[in-house]
N, C-alpha and C positions, 0 to 999 in steps of 0.2 A: 504493500500500500504506500502510495507516495505521500510525503509529509504535507501537512496543511500549510498553506502560505497565507499569512495575515494580509488582508487587503485594507488599505486606508482610503476611505471615500474622500474625494476632493471637497465635499461639503463639510466634512467633520474634521479634516486635517487642520491643525493649528497653523495660521499664517505666519510666515517668517518675516520679521521686521527688516527694513532696509539696512544695508551695511556699507562699508567702505571697500568692498571687494573690487568694484570697477575702478574706483579712484586709485587704488594701490597698483594698478597696472601701469601707471605713468609716473615719471619723475618730474616734479614741478607742481605748480598750482593748477588744480583741476576745479572747474566751476560746474555746478549743477544749474540747469535752466529749465524753467517751467512757466506755463501761462495759467491765467484764470479768466474766464468770461468769453470763451469762443462761442458758446451756445445761446446766450441770452438774446432776447429781442431788443434790448435797449442797453445803453451805456457803453463805455470803452472796453477794450480788452487790455489786460495787464500782463506783465511778465517780470520775473525776478531772476537774478543770477547770484549765486552764493558760492563762496570759497570757504569751506569749513576748516576749522583748526582741529585735526584729529585728536589732539591732546585735550581739547576743551569743547567737546561736542555735547550739547544738551541731551538729556535723557528724554525719550518719548517721541523723538522725531519720526514722523510717518507721513504717508500720503494725506494731504490736508482733508480730503473727503472722508477719511476714516476717523477724524478727530472731532471732538466737540468744540463748540465756540470757545469755551473757557480754556481748553487745552491749546487751541490755535493762538489765542491771545497771549497766553503764558509763553509759549514757544517762540512766538514772534519776537518778544523782548529778549529772550535768552539767546536766540540765534543772532540778533543784531549786536548784542553785547559781547558775544564770544567768537563770531566768525572773523576770519582774516580779512574778508571783504564781502560786501553785498551791495546790490543796487536793485531798485524797482523802477519800471518805466511803463508807459501807457501808449496805446495808439487810439486816437479819437474816433468818434462815430463817423466823422467826415473822412478820415483816412480809411476806415473800414469800407465805406461806400465807394471810395476811389480805387482802392487796391484789391478788395475782397477780403474776407475774414482771414483766410490763410496767410496772405502776404502782409496784412496788417499785424497779425500775430508775430510774424518774422521781424517786422519793423520794431515792435515793442521789445522783442528779445535782443535785437541788435543794439538798441538803445541801452538796455540793461547791462549787457556785457561791456559795451563801450564805456559805461559809467564806472566800472570797477576801478579802484585805485591800484590794483595789482593786475598784471597781465597774465591771464591763464594760458597754459600751453594747449589746453583742449577744453571744450564745453561738452558735457554730457547733457543731451537735450531729450526731454520726455517726448515719446512718440516715434513715428517712422519717417518724418519729413526732415531732411537736412537743410535747414535754413542757412543762408549765407551770413556768417557771423565774423567778428574780427579775429577769430582764431580757428583752429581745427575743430571739427564737429564730429561727435559720435552720437547717433540716435539710439535711444534705448526704449523699446516698447514696454509700457507699464513701468517706466523708469522711476516714478514716484513711489513705487512699491519695492524697488530693488536698490536704488542708490540713495544714501543719506543726503548727498548734496542736492539731488533733484527733489527729494522730499522736502528739504529745507526751503528750496526755492518755491515749491508749491504752496507752502505755508505763507511765505512773504507775499507772493502774488495774490493769493486769495484774501488775506486780511487787508491788504492795501485796497483791493477793488471793493470789498464789502464796505469798507469805511467810506470810500468815495460814493457808493450807492446810497449810503445814509445821508450824505450831503445833498445828493441829487433828489432824494425823497423830499427834502425840505424845499428845494428849488422848484420841484414839480409836484405839488401836493395832489393827492387823489389817485395816483398810480400805484401806491404801496411798494415803491422800490426798496424800501428798507426791509420789507418782509420777503420778497421773492428775488431780489437782486437783478431784476430784468428778465427772468425766465418766464416761460409761458404758463404761469399759474392761473387758476380760475379767477382770482382777484384782479390779475393783470388783464385778462381777457375782458372781464366786466368793465374795467376802467377804460379800455380802448373803445368799447361800445358806447360808453357814456361821454367820454371826453375827446375821442379821436387820438391820433398819435401826437407825441411831444417832439420837440427838436432833438431829443437824444434817442429816439427810436431808430432802429436799423431797417432801412428800406429793402435790404436784401432778403428779408423774411416775407413770405407770401401773406401771412396775416397782417403784417404792417402795411404792405402795399395795398391790400384790400381796404384797410382802415383809412389810408390816405386817399384812395379813390373815392370812398364813400363820403369823406369829409369835404373833398373838393367839389364833388358833384352835387352835394347838398340834396341828395335824393330823399324821398319821403321815407318815413321810419320803416315801413314794411319792406320797401325795396332795398334799402341799404342794409337793414338787419339781415335780410335773406342772403345778400351778397357776401356779407362778412361771416355769416354762419357757416358757409361752405368752407371758407379758408380756415376758420378756427377749429373745425372738426376733422381736418386732415389727420392722417395717421400720426401717432405720437412720435414716430421716428423723425418727423419734421423738426422736433425740438433738439435733435442731436447733431444736425448739420446745417450750416448756413446755405441758403439757396443762392 
């Protein structure tokens, strides 16, 4: 009889936290780069670049999406106080419209890496697209779950953008940007129906274009509501990729 082999289900396997394994492949300063805000219907996209000090790395760094708000805010301060270098940059809604969201993200990343006061020999970039940056680039799929440097960048990028969306919530009341950060949440959809799009909405999204057309045409409530309803009920995948 053959021996039994224990099988570990991917759903029950304990996730491994990010490490310095990739960073240790290189001699010199290695920066992690990540973005926040590619998917929202409104607001800018942010990017961060971080060169961590391996001897002074805060405990608990992980993909920002896995962390609580309290943990992100704590780690943001600890990363900024202990990192060898860090920078956060943005690409505006106007730049997103001009370049498209992919290249606007690359612009924000380029600005972040360029702003570092230390020159990295390589940038570990989350994802599979090799943006043109001021140094060599290595893409890392699911990098924020693998590399401590990328995970740290994900935290700085998200906390910076979330903070900006709080400010934009005050500038554009009624859209609830503080709650959903520009994503296509039910409150956001309802606000678009009532108020129409704001200057910080991204026209690349079909629902926003529909809202713009409805507002400019000043159609009767039934006709405009019907036109917008079609766009808002498009499959949920629409929220994961800019059109």
